[in-house]
N, C-alpha and C positions, 0 to 999 in steps of 0.2 A: 504494500500500500504506500502511495506517495505521501510525503510529509504535507501536512495541512499548511496552506498558504492563505492567510487572511486577506480579505478585501476591506480596506479602510477608506471611508469617505472623509475628506478633510475640507471644512469650510474655512477659508483663510482670508485674512485682511489683504486687500490690494496694496496697501501702503507699507506694510511691515512684513508679515510672514510670506506673502507671495514674492516679495522682493528678495527675502532671505532664501527662498527656494531657488529663485533665479541665480542668486549669488552662489549657492551650493553647486548648481549645475555648471556655471561658468568656471568655478574653482575646481571642477572635476572631482568633487567629493562623492563618494559612493554611499548609497543607502538603498534599502530594498524598494522594488517597484510596486509594492502592495498598496500604495496610497494614491487615491484619485483626488486631485486638487480641484476644488470649486472656488473660484475667485469671487469674493464678495467685496464691495466697496468698504464695508466695515463689519466686524463681527457682531455689532449691534443690530445688523439686518438679518441675522440668522433666526428665522422663525422656528420655534420648537417643533412645529409640524414637519419641517424638513428633516429634522433629526429622527423623529419617530418613524417617518415614512422610509428613510434610508435603512433603518434597522428592520422594519417590517418587510422590506423588499429584499432582505438578505445580506446587507452589509454586516460585517463582523464587528465593526466598531465605527464610531464617529469621533473625529478630532476637530475641535474648534480652536483656532489659533489666530491671535492678533497682536496689536501693539501693546506694549507694556502699559499698565495703568498709569494714567497721567500723561501719556504720549499720544492719545488718540487724535487722529486728524479731524474727527467729528466730535470733539470735546469729551463725550462720556459714553461712546458706543461700547467700549470694552467693559465698562461698569454694567451696562445693560446686559451684555453677554454673560458676565459673571453671575448676575442675578438669575438669568434664565437657565443657565447650566445647573445652578444650585436647585432650582425648582424641578428641572427635568430629571435630575438624579433621584428626587423623591418620587417622581411619577413613573419612571421606567420600570420598577418592579411590578407595577400594576399591569404592564404589558408583557410581563414575563422576561424582562431583560435585566441582567446584572448591571448595576449602575457603573461598574468599572468599564463598561463598553463605551462610555462617553468620557472624553478627556478634554480639558481646557488648558491651553498653554499660551504663554506670552513670548513671542520671538520678534525681535527688532529687525529692521531692514539690513543691518550690517552683521547679523548673526547667522551666516550661512552654515558655519560649523555646528552651531546649536540646533539649527533646523535638521541637518543630517542626523545628529545624535538623537534628537527627539523622535524622528521617524524610526530609527533603528530600535530605540527603546519601546516605542508604542507597538511595533510589529512583534517584538519579543513578548510583550505583555499579553497581546491578543492571541498569540500562538499558545501561550500557557492557558488561556481561558478556553480555547477550543472553538470550533465553528459555531456560528449563530444557528440556533435550532430552527429558525424560520426560513433558512436558505432553501430556495427551491419549492417551498410549500405555500407561500403567501402570494396571492395575485390581487393587486389593487387596481 
C-alpha cells in the first residue's frame, strides 16, 4: 500500500504569505507539493463556509495563513481571521472533524524559509492524523 499523501487547502494572504510562497519558490526551497494555495486579498475574507466545504469535499486539512498581527494591509483582517478560526475549531467536531485539521499561521512576505518549514510541518502533522474520512464519500 502506498504511503498516505494528504491534500491540504491553504487560504493565504496576497500581501504576506502568498509573497512568502513566491519567495520560497524563487529561492528554490523544497517543500512537499501537498498544499493547494488559494490566494485571498486578506485572511479576513476567508468565510468559515469555505473551510467547512473544503473538509466536507475531502481535503485532509485547511491552512489559513496571513500577515502577522498588527501588519495587516487591511488594518484588522488577520484579527478577524483569528476570531473565526477560534470559532471554527469549536464547530468542526460537530461535523465530525478533528479541530487539528484546521491551522492558522502568520508568515510575513520576507519569510520564505518559514513558509517552506510551515508546509513541511503541516504535511507531517496531517500524515500523522491520517486521511479525512469524508474523502470520496461526500458530494455537495
